[in-house]
N, C-alpha and C positions, 0 to 999 in steps of 0.2 A: 288858625287856618280853617276855612270853610270846607264842607264836604266836597263841593265842586272843585275847589282848588286842589284838595288832596287827590281826587280822582284824576285831575289833569296832570299832576306830578307823577302819579303812577303810570298813566298812559304814556307820558313823555319818556319816563325811564325805560318802559318796555320798548319804545321805539328805538332808543339808543342801543339797548342790548341786542335787538334784532339786527340793527345795522352793523354793529361790531362783529356779529357772527359772520357777516359776509364781507367785511372790509378787505381782507387779504385777496379774496377771489376778485373783487371789484378792482383792486389795485393792479393785480396781475392782468386783468382784462384790459384796463385802460393803458397800461404800459405797453402791452403787446400791440395795441392799436396805434399808439402814438410814438413809441420809441423814445419817450422822454419821461423820466421819473418825476421831474418837476411838474410837468403838465399833467401826468397821471394823478398825482396827489391833489392838484387843484380840481381835477375832474371828479375825483371821489368826494371831495368836500362839497362840490356843487350838488352831487347826487344826495349827499347827506341832508343838505338844506331842503332839497325837493322832497325827500322822504319825510322829514319832520313836519313839512307843511302840506302833506297829502292826507286826505281822508283815508286812513289805513283800513277802515272797515270795508272799503271797496276793493282792497287789494287781496286777491285770493292767494297769491304766491309771492312773498317778498323777494325771493332770489330772482325770479323772472322779472319782476317789476324793476328791481335795482339794476340788473344787467341791461335791461332795455334802456333805462335812463342813461347809463354810462356809455353804452354803444352809440346812442343817438347824439349825445354831446360830443363824443370823440369823432364821429363822422363829420359833424359841423366844423370841428377844429381841423381835421385833416384836410378838408376842402380849402380852408383859408390858409393852411400852413404851406401848401404847395408853392405859392409865390415867394414866401419868405425863405424857404429852403433853396429855391432856385437862385435867389439873390445872395445866398450865404457865401462868405469868403472861403473859397476852396470847397472840397467835398464835405457834404453834411453827413455825419455818421450818428447813429443812435447813441443815446447816453447809456454807458454801461452801468450795471446795477449788481448789488449783492442779491442773488436769487432767493436767499432765505426770507427776504421781505414778503414773498408771496406764499409762504408755507412750503411744505415738502412737495417736490414734483413727483406725484404719485404715478404718472404714466410717462411713457416715452414721448407721447405727443406734447405733453406739457413741457418737457425738457427741450424738445426740438423747437417748438415755437418760441422758446425763450432764448435759444442760442443766438449769439451775435450775428453769425453769418446769415441765419434765417431772417432775423430782423432787418438786416441790411437789404436782403433780396426783396423783402416785403415792400420796400420803398417804391418798387416798380409797379406795384398793383394800384388799381383805382381804389378810392375809399370803400365802396361797397364790396369789391373783391376781397380787400383786406379784412373787412369785418366778417364776411362769411367764412373766410379761411380760418380766422382765429376762433370764431364761435364753434365751427365744425371740428377743427383739428385739435384745438387745445381743450375745449370744454365738451366735446362730443354731443352737441345739441342736435336734435333731429331737424330736418329742413322745415317742418311746419312751425317749430318754435322760432327758428331763425327768421322765417318769413314774417312772423308776428313782430319780432323785435325790429326788423328793418322796414316793416310796412310795405313789403313787396311780395309778389306771388312766389310760392314755393318753387315753381319751375324756373323762375328767374334766378333764385338763389342757387339752385343746382347748377345753372349755367355759369354764374359768377365763380362758384367753387371750382368747377371744372377748368375754367380759364386760369384761375389763380394757381392751381396745382400745376398746370402745364407751364405757366411762366416761371414758376419757382424751380421746376425740375430741369428745364432747359435741355431735355433729352438725356440727362445724366442720372436723374433720380436723386433723392436726398439720402445722405449717408453720414452718420455721426459715429466717429470711432469710439471704442471703449475708453473709459476714463483713464485707465492705466496707459494705453497706447497714446492717447492725446498728451498726457503729461510727459511721457518719455520723449515724444517728438519735440515738445517745447524745450525740454532739457537739452536735447541735442542741438536745437536751433540756437539757444542761448550760449551754449559752450562754443559752438562754431563761430558765432558772431563775436564773442569776447576774445577768442584766439585769432580772429582774422582768417579763419580757415575757409577760403572761398570754395574749395572743392567740396568740403563737407556741407556747406550751405547749398551749393548747387544740387546736391543729391536729395535735399529735403524739399526743394521747390519744384512745382509743376512747370512745364514749359510755358503755360499761359498764366503764370502767376501775376497778380496785381497787388500793388501796395497803395492803400489809401491813407491819407493823413489829414486829420481834422484839428486845425488850430483855431478855426473860427475867426481869424483875423486878429486874435489876441496874443498869439505867440507865433514864432516863425515855424512854418510848416510848408511842405510841398503843396502847391495850389492845384495841381492836377494829378489824377491817378498815374502811377508809374507802372507801365504795362510791359510784360515779358520777363522771362527769367534773367537774361543778361542785364537788363535795366534795373531790376529789383536787386540783383546781386551787387551792382555798382553802387546803388543807393545805400544799401545796408553797410557795405564795406567802407564807403566814404564817410558815413555818419559815425561809425565806430572809430575811424582813424582821426577824425577831426575833433571829436568831443570826448572828454573823459567820462567813463561809466562810473558813476558814484554809487548807485544802488541798482540791484537787480533781484527781484523776488518772484517766485512762482506763487500766484494767488488764484482765487476763484472769482470769476465774473460771469454773470448770466448763466450760472450753473455749470460752467466749464473752466478748465485751466486757462490762465492768461499770464502774461509777464508784466510786472510793474517795474518800471525803471526810472531812474533819475540820471539824465545824460546832460552834461554841461549845465547843470542847475535846473534843467527843465524836466518836470514830472510828465510821465507818459504811461498810458496803459496800452499794451499791445495784445490784441486778440487775433485769432486765426480761423480761417475757413479751411477745413481739412477733408479731403476725399481720397480714398484709395491709398492712404499712407503718405500723401504728398500735400504740401501747403499750396493752396490755390489762391487764397486771399490773405493779406496782412492788413489789419486795421489798427492804425496808430491814433489813439485819441489823446490829444495834447491840450485841447481847449479846457482851461481850468474850471469853467462853469460845469463841465460834464464829469469831473473827477471827484466830486465831494462824497459820492456814495460808495466809492471803491478805494482800495489801497491796502497795504499791509495791516494797518490798524483795524480796518473794518472787517477783515476776514480772519483776524486772529482767533 
């Protein structure tokens, strides 16, 4: 091996090591922006290829460079994904994940921006609003750095962030229950559903409760959101009376408690949006393409 080849191998090895130091952060960024682990992994791989083909001597801060690449790639994909998600069979829900894939959630903001209910609400944001919200809330970047990443004025980024926070709050503010309270509420929900205790279920549901079911056209699932406490109660009670419950486990998904079930041979992950001790949203993910990264085995 020539001296030039050896130096090239060392430089390439260093590039790989630097990238691997940031892989989890980049994966967490891409997932929060896209709501799809499959797409996030592809995005991070694209960023790796760009990194290894970049003149790294010109890169002053690898983390900032890589976050810029991932964010801009994700923005392009978000803009093109809107049409496909609107044409999706039934409600489109984010792909649930094992939150450990992104490393420990060191801050409340990291946990909150990973929660399933927050990811679902972020679908109502424009791509730039979502990007600013994630970069600011999850990674605590100053507006001038966000402006450089998005190639937009800092003042515009502040406006996007302000609009994003307002849309997500909907006048209620964001509230995440303590882990123990969250788990206990899910235990009560599961027990009431298994026992057909409609009264106990009704006590757990908010008046404006909504149930979403994502089958993706691949399995049978409700094609429209089920709105209102009476309708959600009837749906859950009817489901439990018609189909045998073969498995039910409390697991963790997106850093929060969730329920993994097998009902009538169909696997399903159920996550919840909880505020003020009541269930406001029920998210049933049945599309098998979205269940590969979660389940009793993956969280054991």
